[in-house]
Every structure is written in C-alpha cells, then in structure tokens.
N, C-alpha and C positions, 0 to 999 in steps of 0.2 A: 861298381855296384853299392847301392845303399842298403843298408840293413840296420835293425835295432839290436844293441848288444847289451846284456846284463854285465855289470861290472862291480866287483866288491873291494872296497879300499878303506882307508882311514883319512879322513879330511879334517883339516886345521881351520877352525872358526876364529878369526881375529877380533879382538874386542870391538872394534868399529862396527861389526855386524850384529852384536848383541841386542841391539834395539829392536831388531826385526824378529819375526816369529822363526824357530828353530828350522823348519822346512825351507823357507825361502832363504835364510842364510847359508844353509848346507848348499842348496842348488846354486847359489852365487858363488860360494868358495869353489865349488866343483867346476864350474864354468871357467874360472880364473885359471885353474890348475890344469884342466883337461882340454878345453876346446883348442884346436889346433894342434893337438899332440898327435904325432905321427909314429908309427912303428911297422915292422914286416908283418906281424902277426895280426894286429887290429886294422892297420890302415890309418886314415885320417879321422879323428873324432871331430866331426862338424858341430854337434850341439848336444848339451846334456838336457834331456827331456824332463826327467822326474827322479826323485828320490823315493824308493820303496820302503826301506827299512832304515831307521836312524836310532843306533844305540846311544844310551847316556854317555855324557862327555866326560872325558877325564882332563885333569889338569897336571902339566909338567912343571916342576920347580923351576923358577926362574922365567918362565913363559906364560904371559897373561892370557893365551887363548885357550880354547878347549878342543879337545881331539875327540872325534866321533867315529866308531866304525859304521859304515854305511853301504846299502846295495842300492845302485842307481841304474837308470836306463840312459843310453846315449845313442845318438844317431852317428852311425858310422859310413865312411866311403872308402871301400877297398877295391882298387882296379884289380881286375882279373885278366891273365893271359888270354889272348884272342877273343876277348870281350869286344863287341861292336859298341862304339860310343859315339853319341851326338855332342858336338861342340862348337865352339865359335873361335874363329881364328883371332888370337890375342896379340900377335906380332909376327911380321914377315922379315926374313933376313935372306942374305945370299945363300945360306946352306939350308934353308927350309922355312917351315911355318910352325909357330907354337900355337897349339889347340888347347883352349880352356874347357874342361869338362869336369863338372862337380868343383871341388875345392883345389883342383890342382891342373896344372899344364903338362902336355905331352908334345914332343917333337915329331913331326912328319919331315924327314930329310927330303931335300929336293928331288932326289931320285925315286922317292916313294910317293909324290904327289900324284902323278899320272904315268901311263907308259910313254907318253910323249917327252922330249927334251924340254924341261923348264928352265928359263933364265930369271934372274932378278933385274927389275926396271927400278932403279933408285928415284927416278923422277916421280913415278906413280906409286912406288912402294908395293909393287905387286909382282907375283910370279906369273909368267907368261909362257904358254906352249908354243913351239917352233911352228908344228904343222896344225894341231888342232886349234890353236888360238885361244885355248882356254886360259882364264884368268883367275888367280887366287889372291884375294886382298884381305886387309884387316877387317874384322867384323862379319865375314862370310860365314854361314852355317854349314858345316860339313859332317858326313859320317866317315868314321875311321876304324880300324881295328888295331888293338893293342898287340904289339909284337914282343916287347921287353919291358920288364919292370925292374927298377932298382930304387927301393924306398931306403931313405936315410932319417935321421933325427929331425931334419928340418925339411919342409916342403920345397925350399929353394935349392936345397941340396940333392933332392930326390930326381931321379930320370925315368921318363917313360917314353918308349919309342912307338910311333904309330905308322900305319900305311894306308894309303887310300887308293892303292893300284888294282885292288881286286874288284870283280864284278859286284855292283850294287853300292859301291863306297864312293865318296867324294863329295864335291859340292852338288847342293840340292838342284841347282839349274842344269848342271851337267847331267844329271840323272834324267830329269824331265826331257831334255833335249834328245837323248839317246832313245828314250821310249817313243818320242815322236818320230824320230828317223826309222826306227825299226817298224813302227806301224805303217808309215808311208812306202817302206820297202816291200811290205806284205801286200798292201793294197795294189802297188805296181805290179806285183808278181801275179796277183789274181787277174788284174786286166789283160796281162800278157796271155795268160792261160785261156781266157774267155775269147780273146781274138784268134788263137789259134785254134780252138774249138769250132768257132764260127766258120773258118777257112775250110776245116776239114768237112763240116756238115754241107757247105755250099759245093 
C-alpha cells in the first residue's frame, strides 16, 4: 500500500550543495539519506516529495556541513498482511516465482501458484501445470495475496510470501479463461433446460 507520510528529522547539508537554494539542497540531501530506507514501522521510503519546514542551520566544530531540523513529506510503500497486490513475475525458479510489486519482491511458492501440481521446466524457464496445462513465466502479470511479511533493514534481506491459489487470483489469462468457461457452462445448462421444457410441452 502506498501512502504519503510526514517525517521530522535533522538533515546534514554538505558544502557541495551550498551553491543551490536551501530547499533544493535539503531535498537532495534527504533523498540520499532516506530513499530506499526500509523499516517494520514505515515500510519502504520510495521518494522524498517535498520539504515543508526548514529550520536555520547549525554548524558543528570540525564539520564543514550545516545541520537543519526539517519536516518533510515522503512517499512510502508498506505491504499489509492479506493485501491483494498486482505485480509482474520477476524470476522463476524450481521452488516458485518472484513477483515484483511496488519497490519489493514477494515469493509465490510452487505449491501456492495454483491448485494443480506445478513443475519447473528449465528449457522454457516456466512453471507448468500437470492437468490444467497452465503456464507461468517471467514478465507475466498476476494478482496475488500477501500471506506473510518479514521486513529487514535491506530490501534484499526482507521476505514476503504470496499465494495465488484463491478465487480471483493468478495470471490474468487464467481468470479470463475461467470466466469464459463458466459462461459457456451456464449457456449449455440453459439450452438443456429449454430442450427439456420443449419435450414436456409436446
């Protein structure tokens, strides 16, 4: 889930940014310090959008930089448990698929892709269903639900588990095919009922 967050902190402005106007320098320093930062409480800070309040700078002996207390706004991405996410398959392995949503990847274990038994084909680099013949490959767009979250100090160390087994989840083409199949079944049922009714009348 994306949201805008207000943050208050002290930012260090190095001498190399003194030639710019203060607001621009503060935003640049904040971006270097915060963008990509991750925590359990805030999630991933994607971008610093603006600085609202900038206090006069202070100088520390032996340091040529200035230090400013600042209130700023940041765009944050925080995954929520049970949230439905739309993402792209970033990588396929024997044990599952990595899905990129927002600035982070989540893992759909091979047992959580579909109700069918899925196996990895190293030649095609895809997961294939034994009975359904469904196929999942890199760059496919999918809908998945978050089942577990473990955020660490680095995005690469964080772990998010996903599932696509439930109703309405999975690859876009699978959902379209299922709707078409259900629609045809309903049509077939109506035809059978009309034939039965016609026999009864005659």
